N, CA, C, O and the ligand as a Tripos MOL2 file, in Angstrom:
@<TRIPOS>MOLECULE
protein
  277   275    70     0     0
PROTEIN
NO_CHARGES

@<TRIPOS>ATOM
      1 N          50.6150 -169.6740 -199.5680 N.3       1 MET1
      2 CA         51.8710 -169.7740 -198.8000 C.3       1 MET1
      3 C          51.7990 -170.9560 -197.8400 C.2       1 MET1
      4 O          50.8630 -171.0460 -197.0460 O.2       1 MET1
      5 N          52.7600 -171.8520 -197.8990 N.am      2 GLU2
      6 CA         52.7330 -173.0020 -197.0180 C.3       2 GLU2
      7 C          53.5990 -172.7530 -195.7960 C.2       2 GLU2
      8 O          54.5740 -172.0040 -195.8590 O.2       2 GLU2
      9 N          53.2430 -173.3830 -194.6810 N.am      3 PRO3
     10 CA         54.1320 -173.2980 -193.5100 C.3       3 PRO3
     11 C          55.4390 -174.0380 -193.7940 C.2       3 PRO3
     12 O          55.4650 -175.0900 -194.4320 O.2       3 PRO3
     13 N          56.4790 -173.4630 -193.3100 N.am      4 ILE4
     14 CA         57.7950 -174.0780 -193.5260 C.3       4 ILE4
     15 C          57.9840 -175.2430 -192.5590 C.2       4 ILE4
     16 O          57.8630 -175.0810 -191.3450 O.2       4 ILE4
     17 N          58.2780 -176.4100 -193.1070 N.am      5 GLN5
     18 CA         58.4770 -177.5790 -192.2640 C.3       5 GLN5
     19 C          59.9480 -177.6920 -191.8730 C.2       5 GLN5
     20 O          60.8180 -177.9400 -192.7080 O.2       5 GLN5
     21 N          60.1890 -177.5070 -190.6150 N.am      6 GLU6
     22 CA         61.5540 -177.6770 -190.1580 C.3       6 GLU6
     23 C          61.7800 -179.1380 -189.7810 C.2       6 GLU6
     24 O          60.8290 -179.8530 -189.4660 O.2       6 GLU6
     25 N          63.0080 -179.5730 -189.8110 N.am      7 SER7
     26 CA         63.2900 -180.9720 -189.5070 C.3       7 SER7
     27 C          63.2680 -181.2420 -188.0020 C.2       7 SER7
     28 O          63.2430 -182.3920 -187.5620 O.2       7 SER7
     29 N          63.2770 -180.1640 -187.2290 N.am      8 VAL8
     30 CA         63.2360 -180.3460 -185.7790 C.3       8 VAL8
     31 C          61.7870 -180.4770 -185.3320 C.2       8 VAL8
     32 O          60.9800 -179.5810 -185.5760 O.2       8 VAL8
     33 N          61.4500 -181.5890 -184.6760 N.am      9 PRO9
     34 CA         60.0700 -181.7560 -184.2050 C.3       9 PRO9
     35 C          59.7410 -180.7580 -183.1130 C.2       9 PRO9
     36 O          60.5820 -180.3950 -182.2920 O.2       9 PRO9
     37 N          58.4870 -180.3250 -183.1310 N.am     10 ASP10
     38 CA         58.0940 -179.2730 -182.2070 C.3      10 ASP10
     39 C          57.7710 -179.8210 -180.8320 C.2      10 ASP10
     40 O          57.7930 -179.0850 -179.8460 O.2      10 ASP10
     41 N          57.4720 -181.1040 -180.7600 N.am     11 ASP11
     42 CA         57.0380 -181.6580 -179.4860 C.3      11 ASP11
     43 C          58.1560 -182.4100 -178.7550 C.2      11 ASP11
     44 O          57.8940 -183.1590 -177.8130 O.2      11 ASP11
     45 N          59.3650 -182.2110 -179.1820 N.am     12 GLY12
     46 CA         60.4840 -182.8540 -178.4990 C.3      12 GLY12
     47 C          60.7380 -182.1810 -177.1650 C.2      12 GLY12
     48 O          60.1090 -181.1740 -176.8390 O.2      12 GLY12
     49 N          61.6480 -182.7280 -176.4040 N.am     13 PRO13
     50 CA         61.9810 -182.1160 -175.1090 C.3      13 PRO13
     51 C          62.5440 -180.7190 -175.2940 C.2      13 PRO13
     52 O          63.4930 -180.5100 -176.0490 O.2      13 PRO13
     53 N          61.9490 -179.7740 -174.5970 N.am     14 ALA14
     54 CA         62.3570 -178.3820 -174.7700 C.3      14 ALA14
     55 C          63.6170 -178.0910 -173.9690 C.2      14 ALA14
     56 O          64.4190 -177.2330 -174.3360 O.2      14 ALA14
     57 N          63.7760 -178.8110 -172.8820 N.am     15 MET15
     58 CA         64.9140 -178.5340 -172.0190 C.3      15 MET15
     59 C          66.0000 -179.5900 -172.2130 C.2      15 MET15
     60 O          65.6940 -180.7330 -172.5510 O.2      15 MET15
     61 N          67.2220 -179.2320 -172.0100 N.am     16 PRO16
     62 CA         68.2850 -180.2350 -172.0150 C.3      16 PRO16
     63 C          68.1190 -181.1620 -170.8300 C.2      16 PRO16
     64 O          67.5270 -180.7660 -169.8260 O.2      16 PRO16
     65 N          68.6220 -182.3810 -170.9140 N.am     17 PRO17
     66 CA         68.4880 -183.3120 -169.7940 C.3      17 PRO17
     67 C          69.1220 -182.7540 -168.5280 C.2      17 PRO17
     68 O          70.2450 -182.2510 -168.5670 O.2      17 PRO17
     69 N          68.4240 -182.8390 -167.4210 N.am     18 PRO18
     70 CA         68.9680 -182.3210 -166.1630 C.3      18 PRO18
     71 C          70.1510 -183.1560 -165.6930 C.2      18 PRO18
     72 O          70.3230 -184.3040 -166.1040 O.2      18 PRO18
     73 N          70.9410 -182.5760 -164.8500 N.am     19 SER19
     74 CA         72.1190 -183.2930 -164.3730 C.3      19 SER19
     75 C          71.7570 -184.3330 -163.3240 C.2      19 SER19
     76 O          72.6340 -184.9050 -162.6770 O.2      19 SER19
     77 N          70.4680 -184.5740 -163.1610 N.am     20 SER20
     78 CA         69.9490 -185.5720 -162.2290 C.3      20 SER20
     79 C          70.5200 -185.4290 -160.8270 C.2      20 SER20
     80 O          70.8330 -186.4200 -160.1680 O.2      20 SER20
     81 N          70.6500 -184.2040 -160.3860 N.am     21 ALA21
     82 CA         71.1400 -183.9720 -159.0340 C.3      21 ALA21
     83 C          69.9580 -183.7340 -158.1060 C.2      21 ALA21
     84 O          69.4670 -184.6660 -157.4680 O.2      21 ALA21
     85 N          69.5050 -182.5030 -158.0290 N.am     22 THR22
     86 CA         68.3840 -182.2120 -157.1440 C.3      22 THR22
     87 C          67.1540 -181.7690 -157.9140 C.2      22 THR22
     88 O          66.1020 -181.5320 -157.3190 O.2      22 THR22
     89 N          67.2720 -181.6570 -159.2200 N.am     23 SER23
     90 CA         66.1180 -181.2390 -160.0020 C.3      23 SER23
     91 C          65.1650 -182.4060 -160.1770 C.2      23 SER23
     92 O          65.4370 -183.5090 -159.7030 O.2      23 SER23
     93 N          64.0720 -182.1750 -160.8400 N.am     24 ALA24
     94 CA         63.0540 -183.2100 -161.0160 C.3      24 ALA24
     95 C          63.6320 -184.3850 -161.7920 C.2      24 ALA24
     96 O          64.3520 -184.1950 -162.7720 O.2      24 ALA24
     97 N          63.3200 -185.5800 -161.3580 N.am     25 PRO25
     98 CA         63.8060 -186.7670 -162.0670 C.3      25 PRO25
     99 C          63.1710 -186.8570 -163.4440 C.2      25 PRO25
    100 O          62.0110 -186.4820 -163.6140 O.2      25 PRO25
    101 N          63.9120 -187.3460 -164.4270 N.am     26 PRO26
    102 CA         63.3820 -187.4420 -165.7950 C.3      26 PRO26
    103 C          62.2200 -188.4100 -165.8900 C.2      26 PRO26
    104 O          61.2990 -188.1910 -166.6770 O.2      26 PRO26
    105 N          62.2430 -189.4770 -165.1030 N.am     27 VAL27
    106 CA         61.1410 -190.4430 -165.1140 C.3      27 VAL27
    107 C          60.3020 -190.2360 -163.8700 C.2      27 VAL27
    108 O          60.7810 -190.3450 -162.7410 O.2      27 VAL27
    109 N          59.0340 -189.9350 -164.1070 N.am     28 ARG28
    110 CA         58.1350 -189.7210 -162.9900 C.3      28 ARG28
    111 C          57.7680 -191.0580 -162.3700 C.2      28 ARG28
    112 O          57.7720 -192.0970 -163.0310 O.2      28 ARG28
    113 N          57.4530 -191.0050 -161.0910 N.am     29 THR29
    114 CA         57.0430 -192.2220 -160.3970 C.3      29 THR29
    115 C          55.8640 -192.8610 -161.0950 C.2      29 THR29
    116 O          55.7940 -194.0820 -161.2350 O.2      29 THR29
    117 N          54.9420 -192.0280 -161.5290 N.am     30 ARG30
    118 CA         53.7110 -192.5700 -162.1040 C.3      30 ARG30
    119 C          53.9520 -193.2920 -163.4160 C.2      30 ARG30
    120 O          53.1550 -194.1400 -163.8170 O.2      30 ARG30
    121 N          55.0510 -192.9610 -164.0910 N.am     31 GLN31
    122 CA         55.3020 -193.5950 -165.3760 C.3      31 GLN31
    123 C          55.8400 -195.0080 -165.2110 C.2      31 GLN31
    124 O          55.9200 -195.7550 -166.1860 O.2      31 GLN31
    125 N          56.2010 -195.3760 -164.0170 N.am     32 MET32
    126 CA         56.6840 -196.7320 -163.7790 C.3      32 MET32
    127 C          55.5530 -197.6420 -163.3040 C.2      32 MET32
    128 O          55.7360 -198.8490 -163.1430 O.2      32 MET32
    129 N          54.3980 -197.0500 -163.0870 N.am     33 LEU33
    130 CA         53.2780 -197.8390 -162.6040 C.3      33 LEU33
    131 C          52.5740 -198.5400 -163.7470 C.2      33 LEU33
    132 O          52.4510 -197.9790 -164.8360 O.2      33 LEU33
    133 N          52.1130 -199.7500 -163.5170 N.am     34 PRO34
    134 CA         51.2950 -200.4120 -164.5400 C.3      34 PRO34
    135 C          49.8610 -199.8980 -164.4560 C.2      34 PRO34
    136 O          49.3650 -199.6310 -163.3610 O.2      34 PRO34
    137 N          49.1990 -199.7590 -165.5850 N.am     35 PRO35
    138 CA         47.7770 -199.4210 -165.5470 C.3      35 PRO35
    139 C          47.0290 -200.5440 -164.8440 C.2      35 PRO35
    140 O          47.2830 -201.7180 -165.1120 O.2      35 PRO35
    141 N          46.1340 -200.2060 -163.9700 N.am     36 LYS36
    142 CA         45.4370 -201.2580 -163.2290 C.3      36 LYS36
    143 C          43.9280 -201.1960 -163.3970 C.2      36 LYS36
    144 O          43.1920 -201.8880 -162.6930 O.2      36 LYS36
    145 N          43.4720 -200.3810 -164.3130 N.am     37 GLY37
    146 CA         42.0380 -200.3340 -164.5810 C.3      37 GLY37
    147 C          41.2970 -199.3100 -163.7470 C.2      37 GLY37
    148 O          40.0890 -199.1230 -163.8890 O.2      37 GLY37
    149 N          42.0500 -198.6430 -162.8640 N.am     38 SER38
    150 CA         41.4320 -197.5600 -162.1150 C.3      38 SER38
    151 C          42.5000 -196.5460 -161.7560 C.2      38 SER38
    152 O          43.6960 -196.8240 -161.8380 O.2      38 SER38
    153 N          42.0520 -195.3690 -161.3580 N.am     39 CYS39
    154 CA         42.9990 -194.3040 -161.0260 C.3      39 CYS39
    155 C          43.8260 -194.6960 -159.8000 C.2      39 CYS39
    156 O          43.2800 -195.1110 -158.7770 O.2      39 CYS39
    157 N          45.1160 -194.5620 -159.9160 N.am     40 TRP40
    158 CA         45.9950 -194.9080 -158.7910 C.3      40 TRP40
    159 C          45.8020 -193.9590 -157.6180 C.2      40 TRP40
    160 O          46.1520 -194.2770 -156.4810 O.2      40 TRP40
    161 N          45.2530 -192.8130 -157.9010 N.am     41 TYR41
    162 CA         45.1140 -191.8260 -156.8260 C.3      41 TYR41
    163 C          43.7320 -191.8630 -156.1820 C.2      41 TYR41
    164 O          43.6110 -191.9250 -154.9590 O.2      41 TYR41
    165 N          42.7050 -191.8260 -157.0030 N.am     42 CYS42
    166 CA         41.3620 -191.7380 -156.4250 C.3      42 CYS42
    167 C          40.5300 -192.9960 -156.6750 C.2      42 CYS42
    168 O          39.3650 -193.0520 -156.2840 O.2      42 CYS42
    169 N          41.1200 -194.0100 -157.3270 N.am     43 GLU43
    170 CA         40.4660 -195.3070 -157.5260 C.3      43 GLU43
    171 C          39.2590 -195.2320 -158.4460 C.2      43 GLU43
    172 O          38.4490 -196.1580 -158.4860 O.2      43 GLU43
    173 N          39.1360 -194.1640 -159.1670 N.am     44 LYS44
    174 CA         38.0340 -194.0770 -160.1120 C.3      44 LYS44
    175 C          38.2800 -195.0570 -161.2560 C.2      44 LYS44
    176 O          39.4000 -195.1330 -161.7630 O.2      44 LYS44
    177 N          37.2600 -195.8070 -161.6750 N.am     45 PRO45
    178 CA         37.4460 -196.7860 -162.7540 C.3      45 PRO45
    179 C          37.8810 -196.1150 -164.0520 C.2      45 PRO45
    180 O          37.3550 -195.0750 -164.4480 O.2      45 PRO45
    181 N          38.8590 -196.7480 -164.6990 N.am     46 LEU46
    182 CA         39.3850 -196.2300 -165.9600 C.3      46 LEU46
    183 C          39.5110 -197.3710 -166.9580 C.2      46 LEU46
    184 O          39.2750 -198.5330 -166.6270 O.2      46 LEU46
    185 N          39.8870 -197.0200 -168.1890 N.am     47 ASP47
    186 CA         40.1820 -198.0870 -169.1380 C.3      47 ASP47
    187 C          41.5400 -198.7020 -168.7800 C.2      47 ASP47
    188 O          42.2170 -198.2380 -167.8630 O.2      47 ASP47
    189 N          41.9210 -199.7270 -169.4990 N.am     48 ASN48
    190 CA         43.0920 -200.5140 -169.0860 C.3      48 ASN48
    191 C          44.4340 -199.9330 -169.4880 C.2      48 ASN48
    192 O          45.4700 -200.5360 -169.2090 O.2      48 ASN48
    193 N          44.4430 -198.7900 -170.1290 N.am     49 VAL49
    194 CA         45.7310 -198.2220 -170.5340 C.3      49 VAL49
    195 C          46.0770 -196.9660 -169.7630 C.2      49 VAL49
    196 O          47.1870 -196.4470 -169.8790 O.2      49 VAL49
    197 N          45.1290 -196.4740 -168.9750 N.am     50 ARG50
    198 CA         45.4130 -195.2420 -168.2400 C.3      50 ARG50
    199 C          45.6830 -195.5430 -166.7760 C.2      50 ARG50
    200 O          45.1690 -196.5120 -166.2180 O.2      50 ARG50
    201 N          46.4990 -194.6950 -166.1650 N.am     51 ARG51
    202 CA         46.8110 -194.8870 -164.7510 C.3      51 ARG51
    203 C          46.0420 -193.8920 -163.8910 C.2      51 ARG51
    204 O          45.7350 -194.1600 -162.7290 O.2      51 ARG51
    205 N          45.7360 -192.7370 -164.4820 N.am     52 PHE52
    206 CA         45.0600 -191.6860 -163.7250 C.3      52 PHE52
    207 C          43.9240 -191.1130 -164.5410 C.2      52 PHE52
    208 O          43.9760 -191.0900 -165.7710 O.2      52 PHE52
    209 N          42.8930 -190.6500 -163.8480 N.am     53 CYS53
    210 CA         41.7420 -190.1310 -164.5680 C.3      53 CYS53
    211 C          42.0480 -188.7640 -165.1680 C.2      53 CYS53
    212 O          41.4830 -188.4070 -166.2020 O.2      53 CYS53
    213 N          42.9150 -188.0080 -164.5480 N.am     54 ASP54
    214 CA         43.3070 -186.7350 -165.1550 C.3      54 ASP54
    215 C          44.6610 -186.3000 -164.6080 C.2      54 ASP54
    216 O          45.2530 -186.9520 -163.7470 O.2      54 ASP54
    217 N          45.1220 -185.1880 -165.1330 N.am     55 LYS55
    218 CA         46.4660 -184.7400 -164.7800 C.3      55 LYS55
    219 C          46.5610 -184.3660 -163.3020 C.2      55 LYS55
    220 O          47.6090 -184.5230 -162.6760 O.2      55 LYS55
    221 N          45.4680 -183.8780 -162.7640 N.am     56 GLU56
    222 CA         45.5220 -183.4650 -161.3610 C.3      56 GLU56
    223 C          45.7800 -184.6510 -160.4500 C.2      56 GLU56
    224 O          46.5540 -184.5560 -159.4980 O.2      56 GLU56
    225 N          45.1320 -185.7620 -160.7440 N.am     57 CYS57
    226 CA         45.3590 -186.9580 -159.9460 C.3      57 CYS57
    227 C          46.8050 -187.4300 -160.1140 C.2      57 CYS57
    228 O          47.4570 -187.8130 -159.1430 O.2      57 CYS57
    229 N          47.2920 -187.4000 -161.3380 N.am     58 ALA58
    230 CA         48.6590 -187.8380 -161.5890 C.3      58 ALA58
    231 C          49.6490 -186.9610 -160.8220 C.2      58 ALA58
    232 O          50.5790 -187.4590 -160.1890 O.2      58 ALA58
    233 N          49.4330 -185.6640 -160.8910 N.am     59 ASP59
    234 CA         50.3320 -184.7510 -160.1930 C.3      59 ASP59
    235 C          50.2440 -184.9430 -158.6790 C.2      59 ASP59
    236 O          51.2600 -184.9440 -157.9830 O.2      59 ASP59
    237 N          49.0390 -185.1040 -158.1900 N.am     60 ALA60
    238 CA         48.8610 -185.2890 -156.7590 C.3      60 ALA60
    239 C          49.5270 -186.5780 -156.3000 C.2      60 ALA60
    240 O          50.1510 -186.6320 -155.2400 O.2      60 ALA60
    241 N          49.3850 -187.6050 -157.1110 N.am     61 PHE61
    242 CA         50.0110 -188.8870 -156.7760 C.3      61 PHE61
    243 C          51.5280 -188.7390 -156.7370 C.2      61 PHE61
    244 O          52.1890 -189.2080 -155.8110 O.2      61 PHE61
    245 N          52.0600 -188.0810 -157.7520 N.am     62 ASP62
    246 CA         53.5020 -187.8550 -157.8020 C.3      62 ASP62
    247 C          53.9890 -187.1000 -156.5760 C.2      62 ASP62
    248 O          55.0000 -187.4540 -155.9690 O.2      62 ASP62
    249 N          53.2580 -186.0630 -156.2250 N.am     63 GLU63
    250 CA         53.6650 -185.2550 -155.0880 C.3      63 GLU63
    251 C          53.7010 -186.0850 -153.8250 C.2      63 GLU63
    252 O          54.6340 -185.9950 -153.0280 O.2      63 GLU63
    253 N          52.6610 -186.9030 -153.6520 N.am     64 GLU64
    254 CA         52.6230 -187.7550 -152.4760 C.3      64 GLU64
    255 C          53.8290 -188.6770 -152.4270 C.2      64 GLU64
    256 O          54.4450 -188.8670 -151.3780 O.2      64 GLU64
    257 N          54.1550 -189.2470 -153.5870 N.am     65 LYS65
    258 CA         55.2870 -190.1530 -153.6430 C.3      65 LYS65
    259 C          56.5910 -189.4280 -153.3390 C.2      65 LYS65
    260 O          57.4670 -189.9570 -152.6550 O.2      65 LYS65
    261 N          56.7070 -188.2140 -153.8540 N.am     66 GLU66
    262 CA         57.9280 -187.4520 -153.6100 C.3      66 GLU66
    263 C          58.1350 -187.2100 -152.1230 C.2      66 GLU66
    264 O          59.2490 -187.3170 -151.6080 O.2      66 GLU66
    265 N          57.0570 -186.8870 -151.4510 N.am     67 TYR67
    266 CA         57.1940 -186.5050 -150.0610 C.3      67 TYR67
    267 C          57.2700 -187.6840 -149.1090 C.2      67 TYR67
    268 O          57.7260 -187.5450 -147.9740 O.2      67 TYR67
    269 N          56.8270 -188.8410 -149.5700 N.am     68 THR68
    270 CA         56.8240 -189.9910 -148.6630 C.3      68 THR68
    271 C          57.9300 -190.9680 -149.0050 C.2      68 THR68
    272 O          57.9270 -192.1100 -148.5470 O.2      68 THR68
    273 N          58.8740 -190.5140 -149.8090 N.am     69 ARG69
    274 CA         59.9470 -191.4240 -150.1990 C.3      69 ARG69
    275 C          60.8500 -191.7690 -149.0130 C.2      69 ARG69
    276 O          61.8080 -192.5270 -149.1670 O.2      69 ARG69
    277 ZN         41.7620 -189.8890 -160.2160 Zn       70 ZN70
@<TRIPOS>BOND
     1     1     2 1
     2     2     3 1
     3     3     4 2
     4     3     5 am
     5     5     6 1
     6     6     7 1
     7     7     8 2
     8     7     9 am
     9     9    10 1
    10    10    11 1
    11    11    12 2
    12    11    13 am
    13    13    14 1
    14    14    15 1
    15    15    16 2
    16    15    17 am
    17    17    18 1
    18    18    19 1
    19    19    20 2
    20    19    21 am
    21    21    22 1
    22    22    23 1
    23    23    24 2
    24    23    25 am
    25    25    26 1
    26    26    27 1
    27    27    28 2
    28    27    29 am
    29    29    30 1
    30    30    31 1
    31    31    32 2
    32    31    33 am
    33    33    34 1
    34    34    35 1
    35    35    36 2
    36    35    37 am
    37    37    38 1
    38    38    39 1
    39    39    40 2
    40    39    41 am
    41    41    42 1
    42    42    43 1
    43    43    44 2
    44    43    45 am
    45    45    46 1
    46    46    47 1
    47    47    48 2
    48    47    49 am
    49    49    50 1
    50    50    51 1
    51    51    52 2
    52    51    53 am
    53    53    54 1
    54    54    55 1
    55    55    56 2
    56    55    57 am
    57    57    58 1
    58    58    59 1
    59    59    60 2
    60    59    61 am
    61    61    62 1
    62    62    63 1
    63    63    64 2
    64    63    65 am
    65    65    66 1
    66    66    67 1
    67    67    68 2
    68    67    69 am
    69    69    70 1
    70    70    71 1
    71    71    72 2
    72    71    73 am
    73    73    74 1
    74    74    75 1
    75    75    76 2
    76    75    77 am
    77    77    78 1
    78    78    79 1
    79    79    80 2
    80    79    81 am
    81    81    82 1
    82    82    83 1
    83    83    84 2
    84    83    85 am
    85    85    86 1
    86    86    87 1
    87    87    88 2
    88    87    89 am
    89    89    90 1
    90    90    91 1
    91    91    92 2
    92    91    93 am
    93    93    94 1
    94    94    95 1
    95    95    96 2
    96    95    97 am
    97    97    98 1
    98    98    99 1
    99    99   100 2
   100    99   101 am
   101   101   102 1
   102   102   103 1
   103   103   104 2
   104   103   105 am
   105   105   106 1
   106   106   107 1
   107   107   108 2
   108   107   109 am
   109   109   110 1
   110   110   111 1
   111   111   112 2
   112   111   113 am
   113   113   114 1
   114   114   115 1
   115   115   116 2
   116   115   117 am
   117   117   118 1
   118   118   119 1
   119   119   120 2
   120   119   121 am
   121   121   122 1
   122   122   123 1
   123   123   124 2
   124   123   125 am
   125   125   126 1
   126   126   127 1
   127   127   128 2
   128   127   129 am
   129   129   130 1
   130   130   131 1
   131   131   132 2
   132   131   133 am
   133   133   134 1
   134   134   135 1
   135   135   136 2
   136   135   137 am
   137   137   138 1
   138   138   139 1
   139   139   140 2
   140   139   141 am
   141   141   142 1
   142   142   143 1
   143   143   144 2
   144   143   145 am
   145   145   146 1
   146   146   147 1
   147   147   148 2
   148   147   149 am
   149   149   150 1
   150   150   151 1
   151   151   152 2
   152   151   153 am
   153   153   154 1
   154   154   155 1
   155   155   156 2
   156   155   157 am
   157   157   158 1
   158   158   159 1
   159   159   160 2
   160   159   161 am
   161   161   162 1
   162   162   163 1
   163   163   164 2
   164   163   165 am
   165   165   166 1
   166   166   167 1
   167   167   168 2
   168   167   169 am
   169   169   170 1
   170   170   171 1
   171   171   172 2
   172   171   173 am
   173   173   174 1
   174   174   175 1
   175   175   176 2
   176   175   177 am
   177   177   178 1
   178   178   179 1
   179   179   180 2
   180   179   181 am
   181   181   182 1
   182   182   183 1
   183   183   184 2
   184   183   185 am
   185   185   186 1
   186   186   187 1
   187   187   188 2
   188   187   189 am
   189   189   190 1
   190   190   191 1
   191   191   192 2
   192   191   193 am
   193   193   194 1
   194   194   195 1
   195   195   196 2
   196   195   197 am
   197   197   198 1
   198   198   199 1
   199   199   200 2
   200   199   201 am
   201   201   202 1
   202   202   203 1
   203   203   204 2
   204   203   205 am
   205   205   206 1
   206   206   207 1
   207   207   208 2
   208   207   209 am
   209   209   210 1
   210   210   211 1
   211   211   212 2
   212   211   213 am
   213   213   214 1
   214   214   215 1
   215   215   216 2
   216   215   217 am
   217   217   218 1
   218   218   219 1
   219   219   220 2
   220   219   221 am
   221   221   222 1
   222   222   223 1
   223   223   224 2
   224   223   225 am
   225   225   226 1
   226   226   227 1
   227   227   228 2
   228   227   229 am
   229   229   230 1
   230   230   231 1
   231   231   232 2
   232   231   233 am
   233   233   234 1
   234   234   235 1
   235   235   236 2
   236   235   237 am
   237   237   238 1
   238   238   239 1
   239   239   240 2
   240   239   241 am
   241   241   242 1
   242   242   243 1
   243   243   244 2
   244   243   245 am
   245   245   246 1
   246   246   247 1
   247   247   248 2
   248   247   249 am
   249   249   250 1
   250   250   251 1
   251   251   252 2
   252   251   253 am
   253   253   254 1
   254   254   255 1
   255   255   256 2
   256   255   257 am
   257   257   258 1
   258   258   259 1
   259   259   260 2
   260   259   261 am
   261   261   262 1
   262   262   263 1
   263   263   264 2
   264   263   265 am
   265   265   266 1
   266   266   267 1
   267   267   268 2
   268   267   269 am
   269   269   270 1
   270   270   271 1
   271   271   272 2
   272   271   273 am
   273   273   274 1
   274   274   275 1
   275   275   276 2
@<TRIPOS>SUBSTRUCTURE
     1 MET1         2 RESIDUE 1 A MET
     2 GLU2         6 RESIDUE 1 A GLU
     3 PRO3        10 RESIDUE 1 A PRO
     4 ILE4        14 RESIDUE 1 A ILE
     5 GLN5        18 RESIDUE 1 A GLN
     6 GLU6        22 RESIDUE 1 A GLU
     7 SER7        26 RESIDUE 1 A SER
     8 VAL8        30 RESIDUE 1 A VAL
     9 PRO9        34 RESIDUE 1 A PRO
    10 ASP10       38 RESIDUE 1 A ASP
    11 ASP11       42 RESIDUE 1 A ASP
    12 GLY12       46 RESIDUE 1 A GLY
    13 PRO13       50 RESIDUE 1 A PRO
    14 ALA14       54 RESIDUE 1 A ALA
    15 MET15       58 RESIDUE 1 A MET
    16 PRO16       62 RESIDUE 1 A PRO
    17 PRO17       66 RESIDUE 1 A PRO
    18 PRO18       70 RESIDUE 1 A PRO
    19 SER19       74 RESIDUE 1 A SER
    20 SER20       78 RESIDUE 1 A SER
    21 ALA21       82 RESIDUE 1 A ALA
    22 THR22       86 RESIDUE 1 A THR
    23 SER23       90 RESIDUE 1 A SER
    24 ALA24       94 RESIDUE 1 A ALA
    25 PRO25       98 RESIDUE 1 A PRO
    26 PRO26      102 RESIDUE 1 A PRO
    27 VAL27      106 RESIDUE 1 A VAL
    28 ARG28      110 RESIDUE 1 A ARG
    29 THR29      114 RESIDUE 1 A THR
    30 ARG30      118 RESIDUE 1 A ARG
    31 GLN31      122 RESIDUE 1 A GLN
    32 MET32      126 RESIDUE 1 A MET
    33 LEU33      130 RESIDUE 1 A LEU
    34 PRO34      134 RESIDUE 1 A PRO
    35 PRO35      138 RESIDUE 1 A PRO
    36 LYS36      142 RESIDUE 1 A LYS
    37 GLY37      146 RESIDUE 1 A GLY
    38 SER38      150 RESIDUE 1 A SER
    39 CYS39      154 RESIDUE 1 A CYS
    40 TRP40      158 RESIDUE 1 A TRP
    41 TYR41      162 RESIDUE 1 A TYR
    42 CYS42      166 RESIDUE 1 A CYS
    43 GLU43      170 RESIDUE 1 A GLU
    44 LYS44      174 RESIDUE 1 A LYS
    45 PRO45      178 RESIDUE 1 A PRO
    46 LEU46      182 RESIDUE 1 A LEU
    47 ASP47      186 RESIDUE 1 A ASP
    48 ASN48      190 RESIDUE 1 A ASN
    49 VAL49      194 RESIDUE 1 A VAL
    50 ARG50      198 RESIDUE 1 A ARG
    51 ARG51      202 RESIDUE 1 A ARG
    52 PHE52      206 RESIDUE 1 A PHE
    53 CYS53      210 RESIDUE 1 A CYS
    54 ASP54      214 RESIDUE 1 A ASP
    55 LYS55      218 RESIDUE 1 A LYS
    56 GLU56      222 RESIDUE 1 A GLU
    57 CYS57      226 RESIDUE 1 A CYS
    58 ALA58      230 RESIDUE 1 A ALA
    59 ASP59      234 RESIDUE 1 A ASP
    60 ALA60      238 RESIDUE 1 A ALA
    61 PHE61      242 RESIDUE 1 A PHE
    62 ASP62      246 RESIDUE 1 A ASP
    63 GLU63      250 RESIDUE 1 A GLU
    64 GLU64      254 RESIDUE 1 A GLU
    65 LYS65      258 RESIDUE 1 A LYS
    66 GLU66      262 RESIDUE 1 A GLU
    67 TYR67      266 RESIDUE 1 A TYR
    68 THR68      270 RESIDUE 1 A THR
    69 ARG69      274 RESIDUE 1 A ARG
    70 ZN70       277 GROUP 0 **** ****
């Protein structure tokens, strides 16, 4: 028995686009940052395509940006 392949991708956005009022912005602050070879939050050295060493740093960075806007 094979799994049924649906035409709808499973990894697409699960939620409809927000009305961009007070909910979370669709583009995170961190996604506009260029990779600089180290973590933007804790300055840990990274490869040239990553901005953060892990999700916690990314989230923490985002939170800081949200609150200091
Ligand atoms: Zn980090």
